GUGU-798060 format. One record per residue (C-alpha): residue number from 0; residue in three letters; x, z, y. Coordinates in nm, 3 decimals. Example, Ala and Ser with C-alpha at 12.3 -4.5 7.8 and 13.67 -1.06 7.14 Angstrom:
0/ALA/1.230/0.780/-0.450 $
1/SER/1.367/0.714/-0.106 $
***
This chain:
0/MET/0.009/0.002/0.004 $
1/ILE/0.296/0.056/0.237 $
2/GLU/0.412/-0.277/0.217 $
3/GLN/0.083/-0.427/0.292 $
4/LEU/0.038/-0.162/0.619 $
5/ILE/0.363/-0.301/0.731 $
6/GLN/0.249/-0.672/0.680 $
7/ILE/-0.041/-0.594/0.904 $
8/SER/0.161/-0.420/1.169 $
9/GLU/0.418/-0.736/1.147 $
10/ASP/0.120/-0.948/1.160 $
11/LYS/-0.049/-0.826/1.462 $
12/LYS/0.350/-0.780/1.680 $
13/GLY/0.364/-0.418/1.658 $
14/SER/0.749/-0.340/1.759 $
15/PRO/0.944/-0.135/1.673 $
16/ILE/0.787/-0.098/1.317 $
17/THR/0.980/0.209/1.148 $
18/LEU/0.899/0.378/0.818 $
19/TYR/1.003/0.746/0.762 $
20/ASP/1.041/0.901/0.408 $
21/VAL/0.973/1.261/0.441 $
22/THR/0.925/1.326/0.104 $
23/GLY/1.017/1.702/0.020 $
24/GLN/1.094/1.760/0.405 $
25/CYS/0.724/1.769/0.530 $
26/SER/0.435/1.964/0.369 $
27/TYR/0.135/1.704/0.478 $
28/THR/0.285/1.362/0.383 $
29/GLU/0.525/1.154/0.172 $
30/HIS/0.553/0.870/0.455 $
31/ILE/0.538/0.815/0.804 $
32/LEU/0.505/0.479/0.961 $
33/CYS/0.529/0.441/1.361 $
34/VAL/0.432/0.122/1.501 $
35/GLY/0.453/0.076/1.854 $
36/VAL/0.253/-0.146/2.056 $
37/LYS/0.291/-0.294/2.404 $
38/ASN/-0.106/-0.187/2.520 $
39/THR/-0.424/-0.073/2.426 $
40/ILE/-0.608/-0.400/2.313 $
41/GLN/-0.291/-0.454/2.069 $
42/LEU/-0.334/-0.091/1.966 $
43/LYS/-0.708/-0.146/1.895 $
44/ALA/-0.645/-0.517/1.681 $
45/ILE/-0.397/-0.336/1.493 $
46/GLU/-0.627/-0.032/1.411 $
47/ASN/-0.915/-0.258/1.327 $
48/ALA/-0.701/-0.469/1.114 $
49/TYR/-0.609/-0.151/0.896 $
50/GLN/-0.995/-0.073/0.862 $
51/THR/-1.038/-0.393/0.729 $
52/PHE/-0.770/-0.360/0.467 $
53/LEU/-0.874/-0.003/0.392 $
54/LYS/-1.252/-0.128/0.343 $
55/GLN/-1.123/-0.440/0.136 $
56/CYS/-0.917/-0.151/-0.101 $
57/ARG/-1.226/0.032/-0.138 $
58/ASP/-1.466/-0.243/-0.214 $
59/THR/-1.200/-0.347/-0.509 $
60/ALA/-1.075/0.030/-0.620 $
61/VAL/-1.180/0.150/-0.988 $
62/GLU/-1.180/0.508/-0.882 $
63/SER/-1.280/0.613/-0.497 $
64/ASP/-0.999/0.759/-0.360 $
65/ASP/-1.096/0.999/-0.060 $
66/PHE/-0.869/0.856/0.238 $
67/LEU/-1.026/0.513/0.125 $
68/VAL/-1.384/0.615/0.184 $
69/ASN/-1.327/0.873/0.494 $
70/PRO/-0.957/0.768/0.654 $
71/LYS/-0.858/1.048/0.911 $
72/VAL/-0.821/0.909/1.243 $
73/SER/-0.718/1.098/1.536 $
74/GLY/-0.706/0.975/1.885 $
75/SER/-0.847/0.644/2.043 $
76/SER/-0.737/0.304/2.117 $
77/LYS/-0.789/0.399/2.490 $
78/SER/-0.567/0.706/2.491 $
79/GLY/-0.263/0.487/2.371 $
80/TRP/-0.202/0.655/2.011 $
81/ILE/-0.380/0.673/1.686 $
82/ILE/-0.307/0.821/1.371 $
83/LEU/-0.418/0.735/1.081 $
84/ASP/-0.403/1.032/0.773 $
85/LEU/-0.436/0.840/0.447 $
86/ASP/-0.280/1.129/0.226 $
87/GLY/0.052/0.982/0.096 $
88/ILE/0.064/0.781/0.441 $
89/VAL/0.034/0.927/0.774 $
90/ILE/0.060/0.619/1.034 $
91/HIS/0.126/0.654/1.447 $
92/VAL/0.012/0.329/1.622 $
93/ILE/0.154/0.397/1.986 $
94/THR/0.218/0.254/2.306 $
95/GLN/0.610/0.245/2.355 $
96/ASP/0.599/0.435/2.689 $
97/LEU/0.403/0.720/2.474 $
98/ARG/0.632/0.701/2.189 $
99/GLU/0.948/0.727/2.413 $
100/PHE/0.801/1.010/2.642 $
101/TYR/0.730/1.224/2.300 $
102/GLU/1.048/1.111/2.144 $
103/LEU/0.833/1.023/1.813 $
104/ASP/1.167/0.868/1.663 $
105/LYS/1.401/1.153/1.707 $
106/LEU/1.140/1.407/1.573 $
107/PHE/1.067/1.195/1.262 $
108/GLU/1.422/1.110/1.188 $
109/SER/1.524/1.460/1.165 $
110/GLN/1.315/1.543/0.894 $
111/SER/1.341/1.234/0.667 $
112/THR/1.567/1.157/0.392 $
113/SER/1.557/0.783/0.494 $
114/VAL/1.456/0.542/0.781 $
115/GLU/1.379/0.159/0.755 $
116/HIS/1.291/-0.081/1.048 $
117/PHE/1.118/-0.368/1.083 $
***
């Protein structure tokens, strides 16, 4: 699933895209995907693409995973930052200015065992 979420982010021109492996370092997830966007319109487009993908997964799933039925979403596209909690993957889609202001990359790098840039 991570590969598909990264591909969706790339297709919608998210940049930079960084995947942090926080397995064993973080109590609430195994991976954090941080996707930068230029504006709230692009953020909404990526959010919609994720929701479409999750709906397709839900429709074809053999068993119903809770994160597919009710993905946890915090924030809004208007705020410039959304967080999707898909259990083992937490996705931050955030405008570049907020990403730099809150120094998310510095925070996530300090907790990760590996970092991949796309």
